[in-house]
VEXDREN-2710 file (C-alpha; in Angstrom, 1 decimal):
% VEXDREN-2710
k/r/px/py/pz
1/MET/0.0/0.0/0.0
2/LEU/2.7/2.5/0.9
3/SER/5.0/1.9/-2.1
4/LEU/2.1/1.8/-4.6
5/SER/0.1/4.6/-2.8
6/ASP/-2.9/2.3/-3.2
7/TRP/-5.0/2.5/-0.1
8/VAL/-7.9/0.5/-1.5
9/THR/-6.5/-2.9/-2.4
10/PRO/-3.8/-4.7/-0.3
11/TRP/-1.3/-6.3/-2.6
12/TYR/0.5/-9.6/-2.0
13/GLU/3.0/-8.5/-4.6
14/ARG/2.8/-6.4/-7.8
15/GLY/0.0/-7.7/-9.9
16/VAL/-1.4/-10.1/-7.2
17/PRO/-4.1/-8.6/-5.0
18/PHE/-4.5/-9.8/-1.4
19/TRP/-8.1/-10.8/-0.9
20/GLY/-7.7/-12.5/2.4
21/LYS/-8.5/-9.6/4.8
22/PRO/-10.0/-6.2/4.8
23/PRO/-7.5/-3.3/5.0
24/LEU/-7.8/-1.7/8.5
25/SER/-4.8/-3.4/10.0
26/PHE/-2.8/-2.7/6.8
27/TRP/-3.8/0.9/6.9
28/THR/-2.4/1.4/10.4
29/THR/0.8/-0.5/9.5
30/ALA/1.4/1.4/6.3
31/LEU/0.7/4.7/8.1
32/SER/3.3/3.7/10.8
33/PHE/5.8/2.9/8.0
34/SER/5.2/6.4/6.5
35/ILE/6.0/8.0/9.8
36/GLY/8.7/5.8/11.3
37/GLY/10.2/4.2/8.3
38/VAL/10.0/0.6/7.0
39/ASN/11.4/-1.4/9.8
40/GLU/10.3/-4.0/12.4
41/PHE/9.5/-1.5/15.1
42/SER/7.2/0.5/12.8
43/ALA/5.5/-2.7/11.6
44/ARG/4.7/-3.9/15.2
45/LEU/3.8/-0.5/16.8
46/PRO/0.2/-0.1/15.6
47/HIS/-0.6/-3.6/16.9
48/PHE/0.9/-2.8/20.3
49/LEU/-1.1/0.4/20.5
50/THR/-4.2/-1.5/19.6
51/ALA/-3.5/-3.9/22.4
52/LEU/-3.2/-0.9/24.7
53/GLY/-6.6/0.2/23.4
54/VAL/-8.1/-3.1/24.3
55/GLY/-6.6/-2.8/27.8
56/TRP/-8.1/0.6/28.3
57/VAL/-11.6/-0.6/27.3
58/ILE/-11.3/-3.4/29.9
59/TRP/-9.8/-1.2/32.6
60/ASP/-12.4/1.5/32.2
61/TRP/-15.2/-1.1/32.3
62/ALA/-13.9/-2.9/35.3
63/HIS/-13.2/0.4/37.1
64/GLN/-16.9/1.0/37.3
65/GLN/-16.8/-1.6/40.0
66/SER/-13.6/-0.8/41.8
67/LYS/-10.0/0.1/41.1
68/GLN/-8.8/-3.2/42.5
69/GLU/-11.0/-5.1/40.1
70/ALA/-9.7/-3.0/37.2
71/LEU/-6.1/-3.7/38.2
72/ALA/-6.9/-7.4/38.4
73/ALA/-8.6/-7.5/35.0
74/LEU/-5.7/-5.6/33.4
75/ALA/-3.2/-8.0/34.9
76/LEU/-5.1/-11.1/33.8
77/LEU/-5.5/-9.7/30.3
78/ALA/-1.9/-8.6/29.9
79/GLY/-0.3/-11.7/31.4
80/CYS/-1.9/-14.2/29.0
81/SER/0.6/-15.8/26.7
82/LEU/-1.4/-15.1/23.6
83/THR/-1.9/-11.4/24.5
84/LEU/1.8/-10.9/25.0
85/ILE/2.6/-12.4/21.7
86/ALA/-0.3/-10.8/19.7
87/ALA/0.6/-7.4/21.1
88/GLY/3.9/-7.5/19.3
89/ALA/2.9/-9.5/16.2
90/VAL/1.9/-8.1/12.8
91/MET/-1.5/-9.7/12.5
92/THR/-5.1/-8.6/12.0
93/ASP/-6.3/-10.3/15.1
94/MET/-5.7/-7.6/17.7
95/THR/-7.6/-5.1/15.7
96/LEU/-10.5/-7.5/15.5
97/VAL/-10.4/-7.9/19.3
98/LEU/-10.6/-4.1/19.7
99/GLY/-13.7/-4.1/17.6
100/THR/-15.4/-7.1/19.4
101/THR/-14.6/-5.7/22.8
102/LEU/-16.0/-2.3/22.0
103/VAL/-19.2/-4.0/20.6
104/MET/-19.7/-6.2/23.7
105/ARG/-18.9/-3.4/26.2
106/GLY/-21.1/-0.8/24.4
107/PHE/-24.1/-3.3/24.3
108/TRP/-24.0/-4.1/28.0
109/ARG/-23.4/-0.5/29.1
110/ALA/-26.1/0.8/26.8
111/LEU/-28.6/-1.4/28.6
112/HIS/-27.3/-1.3/32.1
113/GLY/-25.0/1.7/32.4
114/PRO/-25.8/5.1/33.9
115/GLN/-28.3/7.1/31.7
116/ALA/-25.8/10.0/31.2
117/GLN/-23.2/7.6/29.7
118/ARG/-25.5/5.6/27.4
119/ASN/-25.0/7.7/24.3
120/LYS/-21.2/7.2/24.6
121/GLU/-21.6/3.5/25.0
122/ILE/-24.0/3.3/22.0
123/GLY/-21.3/5.1/20.0
124/LEU/-18.7/2.6/21.1
125/PHE/-21.0/-0.3/20.1
126/PHE/-21.4/0.9/16.5
127/LEU/-17.7/2.0/16.3
128/GLY/-16.8/-1.6/17.3
129/LEU/-18.8/-2.9/14.4
130/VAL/-17.0/-0.7/12.0
131/ILE/-13.6/-1.7/13.3
132/GLY/-14.5/-5.4/13.2
133/LEU/-15.9/-5.3/9.7
134/LEU/-12.9/-3.5/8.3
135/ALA/-10.4/-5.7/10.2
136/LYS/-11.8/-9.2/9.6
137/GLY/-15.1/-8.9/7.8
138/PRO/-18.3/-10.7/8.7
139/LEU/-16.5/-12.9/11.2
140/ALA/-16.8/-9.9/13.6
141/LEU/-20.5/-10.1/13.3
142/VAL/-20.5/-13.8/14.2
143/LEU/-18.1/-13.5/17.2
144/ALA/-20.1/-10.6/18.7
145/GLY/-23.6/-11.6/17.4
146/LEU/-23.5/-15.2/18.7
147/PRO/-23.1/-14.3/22.4
148/LEU/-25.4/-11.1/22.1
149/GLY/-28.1/-13.2/20.5
150/LEU/-27.9/-16.1/23.0
151/TRP/-27.9/-13.6/25.9
152/THR/-30.9/-11.8/24.5
153/LEU/-32.8/-15.0/23.9
154/LEU/-32.0/-16.7/27.2
155/ASN/-33.0/-13.6/29.2
156/ARG/-36.0/-12.6/27.0
157/GLN/-34.6/-9.1/26.5
158/TRP/-35.8/-8.6/22.9
159/ARG/-37.8/-5.5/23.7
160/GLN/-35.3/-3.8/25.9
161/VAL/-32.5/-4.5/23.4
162/TRP/-34.6/-3.1/20.5
163/LEU/-35.6/0.0/22.4
164/ASN/-32.3/0.9/23.9
165/LEU/-30.1/1.0/20.8
166/PRO/-30.8/3.0/17.6
167/TRP/-30.5/0.1/15.3
168/TRP/-31.7/1.8/12.1
169/ARG/-29.6/4.9/12.4
170/GLY/-26.6/3.0/13.8
171/SER/-26.7/0.3/11.2
172/LEU/-27.0/2.9/8.4
173/LEU/-23.9/4.7/9.7
174/VAL/-22.0/1.4/9.9
175/LEU/-22.9/0.6/6.3
176/LEU/-21.9/4.1/5.1
177/LEU/-18.5/3.7/6.7
178/VAL/-17.9/0.0/5.7
179/VAL/-19.6/-0.8/2.4
180/PRO/-17.7/1.7/0.1
181/TRP/-14.4/-0.1/0.7
182/TYR/-16.0/-3.5/-0.1
183/VAL/-17.6/-2.1/-3.4
184/LEU/-14.3/-0.3/-4.4
185/ALA/-12.3/-3.5/-3.7
186/GLU/-14.5/-5.6/-5.9
187/LEU/-14.4/-3.0/-8.7
188/ARG/-10.7/-2.6/-8.6
189/THR/-10.0/-6.4/-8.5
190/PRO/-13.1/-8.4/-9.6
191/GLY/-13.4/-11.7/-7.8
192/PHE/-12.6/-10.3/-4.4
193/LEU/-16.0/-10.7/-2.8
194/ASN/-16.4/-14.3/-4.0
195/TYR/-13.1/-15.4/-2.6
196/PHE/-13.4/-13.4/0.6
197/LEU/-16.9/-14.3/1.5
198/VAL/-17.1/-17.9/0.3
199/GLY/-13.5/-19.0/0.6
200/GLU/-12.3/-17.2/3.7
201/HIS/-15.6/-17.3/5.6
202/TRP/-16.8/-20.8/4.7
203/HIS/-14.1/-23.1/3.3
204/ARG/-11.4/-21.9/5.6
205/PHE/-13.5/-23.0/8.7
206/VAL/-15.5/-26.0/7.5
207/THR/-13.1/-27.6/4.9
208/PRO/-10.1/-29.3/6.7
209/GLY/-6.9/-28.8/4.7
210/TRP/-8.7/-26.3/2.4
211/SER/-6.4/-26.1/-0.7
212/GLY/-8.0/-22.9/-2.0
213/ASP/-5.9/-20.6/0.1
214/ARG/-4.2/-18.2/-2.3
215/TYR/-1.6/-16.8/0.2
216/GLY/-0.6/-19.5/2.6
217/GLY/-1.1/-23.0/3.7
218/ALA/-4.3/-24.5/5.2
219/HIS/-4.1/-25.7/8.9
220/SER/-5.8/-29.0/9.5
221/ALA/-6.5/-29.7/13.1
222/PRO/-8.8/-32.2/14.8
223/TRP/-12.3/-31.0/15.8
224/GLY/-12.2/-29.5/19.3
225/SER/-8.6/-28.4/19.1
226/ILE/-9.7/-24.8/19.8
227/TRP/-10.2/-25.8/23.4
228/ALA/-6.6/-27.0/23.8
229/TYR/-5.5/-23.8/22.1
230/ALA/-7.5/-21.8/24.6
231/TRP/-5.7/-23.5/27.5
232/PHE/-2.3/-22.6/26.0
233/ALA/-3.4/-19.1/25.1
234/THR/-4.3/-18.2/28.7
235/LEU/-1.2/-19.6/30.4
236/PRO/0.0/-19.0/33.1
237/TRP/-3.5/-18.4/34.5
238/SER/-5.0/-21.5/33.1
239/LEU/-2.6/-23.5/35.4
240/LEU/-4.8/-22.2/38.3
241/LEU/-8.1/-23.6/36.8
242/PRO/-8.4/-26.6/39.1
243/LEU/-7.9/-24.4/42.2
244/ALA/-10.5/-21.9/40.8
245/TRP/-13.0/-24.7/40.2
246/TRP/-12.6/-26.1/43.7
247/ARG/-12.9/-22.6/45.3
248/TRP/-16.0/-21.9/43.1
249/ARG/-17.7/-25.1/44.2
250/LYS/-16.9/-24.4/47.8
251/ALA/-18.1/-20.8/47.6
252/LYS/-21.3/-21.9/45.9
253/ALA/-22.1/-24.4/48.7
254/GLN/-21.5/-21.7/51.3
255/SER/-23.7/-19.2/49.4
256/ILE/-26.6/-21.7/49.3
257/ALA/-26.3/-22.3/53.0
258/LEU/-26.3/-18.6/53.7
259/GLN/-29.3/-17.9/51.6
260/GLU/-31.2/-20.8/53.1
261/SER/-30.5/-19.4/56.6
262/ALA/-31.3/-15.9/55.3
263/ALA/-28.0/-14.7/56.8
264/LEU/-26.8/-12.5/54.0
265/ALA/-28.0/-11.3/50.6
266/ALA/-25.2/-10.9/48.2
267/PRO/-25.3/-8.5/45.4
268/ASP/-26.7/-10.0/42.1
269/HIS/-23.6/-10.4/39.9
270/GLN/-25.2/-13.3/37.9
271/PRO/-26.5/-11.4/34.8
272/LEU/-23.1/-9.8/34.0
273/GLN/-21.4/-13.1/34.7
274/ASN/-23.6/-14.9/32.3
275/TYR/-23.0/-12.3/29.7
276/LEU/-19.2/-12.4/30.1
277/LEU/-19.4/-16.3/30.1
278/LEU/-21.3/-16.4/26.8
279/TRP/-18.9/-13.9/25.3
280/SER/-15.8/-15.8/26.3
281/LEU/-17.3/-19.1/25.1
282/ALA/-18.3/-17.8/21.7
283/PRO/-15.0/-18.3/19.8
284/ALA/-14.4/-21.8/21.1
285/LEU/-18.0/-22.9/20.4
286/PHE/-18.0/-21.4/16.9
287/PHE/-14.6/-23.0/16.0
288/THR/-15.2/-26.4/17.8
289/PHE/-16.2/-28.1/14.5
290/ALA/-13.6/-26.2/12.4
291/GLY/-10.5/-27.9/11.3
292/ASN/-8.7/-25.0/9.6
293/ILE/-7.8/-23.0/12.7
294/LEU/-5.0/-21.2/14.6
295/TRP/-4.5/-20.7/18.2
296/THR/-4.9/-16.9/17.6
297/TYR/-8.6/-17.5/17.0
298/VAL/-9.0/-17.7/20.8
299/LEU/-7.9/-14.0/21.3
300/PRO/-11.4/-12.4/21.2
301/ALA/-12.2/-14.6/24.3
302/ILE/-9.4/-13.3/26.6
303/PRO/-11.0/-9.8/27.5
304/PRO/-14.2/-11.3/28.9
305/LEU/-12.2/-14.1/30.7
306/ALA/-10.1/-11.3/32.3
307/LEU/-13.2/-9.5/33.4
308/LEU/-14.7/-12.7/34.8
309/GLY/-11.6/-13.7/36.6
310/ALA/-11.2/-10.2/38.1
311/ALA/-14.7/-10.1/39.4
312/TRP/-14.4/-13.6/40.9
313/LEU/-11.1/-12.8/42.6
314/SER/-12.4/-9.5/44.0
315/ARG/-15.3/-11.3/45.6
316/SER/-13.5/-14.3/46.8
317/TYR/-10.2/-13.1/48.3
318/ASP/-8.8/-10.0/50.0
319/ASP/-6.9/-7.5/47.9
320/ASP/-3.4/-8.3/49.2
321/ARG/-3.7/-12.0/48.4
322/VAL/-5.0/-11.3/45.0
323/ASN/-2.2/-8.9/44.2
324/ARG/0.4/-11.4/45.3
325/TRP/-1.0/-14.0/42.9
326/LEU/-1.2/-11.5/40.0
327/VAL/2.3/-10.3/40.5
328/ARG/3.7/-13.8/40.6
329/GLY/1.8/-14.7/37.4
330/LEU/2.9/-11.5/35.6
331/VAL/6.6/-12.1/36.7
332/GLY/6.3/-15.7/35.5
333/SER/4.9/-14.8/32.0
334/THR/7.3/-11.9/31.6
335/VAL/10.4/-14.0/32.4
336/LEU/9.2/-16.7/30.0
337/LEU/8.6/-14.2/27.2
338/ALA/11.9/-12.4/27.8
339/GLY/13.7/-15.8/27.7
340/PHE/12.0/-16.6/24.4
341/VAL/13.0/-13.3/22.9
342/LEU/16.5/-13.6/24.2
343/THR/16.9/-17.1/22.7
344/LEU/15.8/-15.8/19.4
345/ASN/18.3/-12.9/19.5
346/LEU/21.1/-15.2/20.5
347/LYS/20.3/-17.3/17.4
348/SER/20.3/-20.5/19.3
349/PHE/16.9/-21.2/17.8
350/GLU/16.1/-21.0/14.1
351/ASP/12.6/-19.8/13.3
352/PHE/11.3/-21.7/10.4
353/GLN/8.6/-19.2/9.7
354/THR/10.9/-16.4/8.7
355/THR/13.8/-15.8/6.3
356/LYS/15.4/-13.0/8.4
357/LEU/18.6/-15.0/9.0
358/LEU/18.8/-16.2/5.4
359/ILE/18.5/-12.6/4.1
360/ALA/21.1/-11.4/6.6
361/ASP/23.6/-14.0/5.4
362/PHE/22.8/-13.2/1.8
363/ASN/23.5/-9.5/2.6
364/THR/27.0/-10.4/3.7
365/LEU/27.8/-11.3/0.1
366/ASN/27.9/-7.5/-0.4
367/THR/26.9/-7.8/-4.1
368/ARG/24.2/-5.1/-4.7
369/SER/23.7/-6.3/-8.3
370/SER/22.9/-9.9/-7.1
371/ALA/19.5/-11.3/-7.8
372/LEU/17.8/-13.4/-5.0
373/LEU/15.1/-15.8/-6.1
374/PHE/12.8/-18.1/-4.1
375/TYR/11.5/-21.4/-5.2
376/PRO/8.6/-22.3/-5.4
377/VAL/7.2/-19.2/-3.6
378/ARG/8.6/-16.1/-2.1
379/PRO/7.5/-15.8/1.6
380/TYR/6.3/-12.6/3.1
381/SER/9.4/-12.1/5.3
382/ALA/11.6/-12.4/2.2
383/SER/9.8/-9.5/0.6
384/PHE/10.0/-7.5/3.8
385/TYR/13.7/-8.0/4.6
386/THR/14.8/-7.3/1.0
387/THR/12.4/-4.4/0.6
388/GLY/10.6/-6.2/-2.2
389/GLN/13.8/-7.0/-4.2
390/ALA/13.5/-10.8/-3.8
391/LYS/11.4/-12.5/-6.5
392/SER/9.8/-16.0/-6.7
393/VAL/10.3/-18.5/-9.6
394/THR/7.8/-21.4/-10.2
395/GLN/8.8/-22.7/-13.6
396/MET/12.0/-24.5/-14.5
397/SER/12.3/-22.4/-17.6
398/GLU/12.6/-19.4/-15.4
399/ILE/15.4/-21.0/-13.4
400/TRP/17.3/-21.9/-16.6
401/GLU/17.0/-18.4/-17.8
402/ARG/18.4/-17.0/-14.7
403/MET/21.4/-19.4/-14.8
404/ALA/23.1/-17.0/-17.2
405/TRP/22.8/-14.0/-15.0
406/PRO/25.9/-12.8/-13.1
407/GLN/25.7/-13.7/-9.5
408/SER/22.2/-15.0/-9.2
409/PHE/21.1/-16.9/-6.0
410/LEU/18.2/-19.3/-5.4
411/ALA/16.7/-20.0/-2.1
412/VAL/14.9/-23.3/-2.2
413/LYS/12.4/-24.6/0.3
414/VAL/13.8/-27.8/1.8
415/SER/10.6/-29.7/1.3
416/GLU/10.6/-28.8/-2.4
417/GLU/14.2/-29.4/-3.2
418/ALA/13.5/-32.9/-4.6
419/THR/11.1/-31.4/-7.2
420/LEU/14.1/-29.8/-9.0
421/PRO/15.3/-31.9/-12.0
422/PRO/18.8/-33.4/-11.6
423/GLU/20.1/-31.1/-14.4
424/VAL/19.0/-28.0/-12.5
425/ARG/20.5/-29.3/-9.2
426/SER/23.8/-29.9/-10.9
427/GLN/24.0/-26.2/-11.6
428/LEU/23.3/-25.1/-8.0
429/HIS/26.2/-24.5/-5.7
430/PHE/25.2/-25.0/-2.1
431/LEU/26.1/-22.1/0.3
432/LEU/24.1/-22.5/3.5
433/LYS/20.8/-23.5/5.2
434/ARG/18.7/-21.3/7.3
435/GLY/15.4/-22.5/8.7
436/ASP/13.2/-23.9/6.0
437/TYR/15.4/-22.8/3.1
438/LYS/18.7/-23.6/1.5
439/LEU/20.6/-20.9/-0.4
440/PHE/22.4/-21.8/-3.6
441/GLU/24.5/-19.8/-6.1
442/MET/23.2/-20.5/-9.7
443/GLY/25.3/-21.4/-12.7
444/ASN/29.1/-21.1/-13.0
445/ASN/29.6/-17.7/-11.6
446/LEU/31.2/-18.7/-8.4
447/LEU/31.7/-16.3/-5.5
448/PRO/35.1/-14.7/-4.9
449/SER/36.8/-16.9/-2.3
450/ALA/37.2/-14.0/0.2
451/THR/33.4/-13.2/0.0
452/ALA/32.5/-16.8/0.3
453/ALA/34.7/-17.2/3.3
454/ARG/32.6/-14.7/5.3
455/LEU/29.5/-16.9/5.0
456/PRO/28.6/-19.0/8.1
457/LEU/29.6/-22.6/7.8
458/VAL/26.3/-24.5/7.9
459/ALA/25.9/-28.1/7.0
460/PRO/23.5/-29.0/4.1
END
């Protein structure tokens, strides 16, 4: 978007439109590039700021109860392993979570908040819909609409819901802000709507190993895997689930005894608890029978889980004890994440999902006129770390043509090396292996010995 000045169509590369997602996350990243330059920090910054926005929404909501509950909710949200990773990753998921969180908060507060604040909450509700639809598309309507519809149905609140939100005006405003991009995207690159609505919103979730993905690989997982992903996504807090379950059962028994003896009448927290519970279960329920999933699909459930956990802790334990638990959990998750990042920076672990190290080694060749090709496809990271200079080759004829070029290099995905004909492999001179790729020099134009000596010695 930045290099082409095209803010309508995201492009996978020149001539290949990216139809996989709407553009909101890409807009924010491109804007960050334009301000801070094209680098890793600028790429990650908008998603970190979005994570802070989600944190503010949760803090402000929980603060309506107490400052202690707000602190607990923020700690639970920030300490989850998936939140820590997603806050620094270049993905569309955090923008989606900001949208769904605004929708769910605005809906509840529009019905149950102070009268003076309801117009603001209604505005947040419809703003969240706009963000969700421009970040992920109709999936945002599903992840928010499923818990909202179930809650309304179970509590028989149809009339209250209809009367307390300006559905006609709000929906018209959402359409006016969202639909123009969808129309322009289809006009600019016909076929977008069919691929995005049918492929990305049907086959991706119901067709295991879906082979129609134009931009990546399908992820085939057994049904129900989303629940295991949820456990890992909420570490380290999910380690305390057995203790929380035991304490909840014990507290429930005591509550029943107190009510039977008419000793105390506790405040009625049940309606909000049920609402948060439905919200937190919605992603897992929706993706239970989907095979093509990632663990990031759990992310929209983490804000309501943080609110639920904070409310329960505030009612069940004294503040000092809660704070000690939260601090220990935050220290633990921070140490683990810092250790992971340190391991990556010490290069004791090769990330097979990026070509960063391969490109760094290639740059040590110090040959500005060199051509770097990827077979059979150029990954995203190769485009980023070469500022778009790396190209992909898919046909043998292209590889033969490049053999005659001076100092041409071919990066071959290890799993695809066997597909190269013997006569092609005989003209490739192995240099090094990084992650999922091997780097070869092509043809008979050998590297100067002094330059080759600077390359790391890595076994084939």
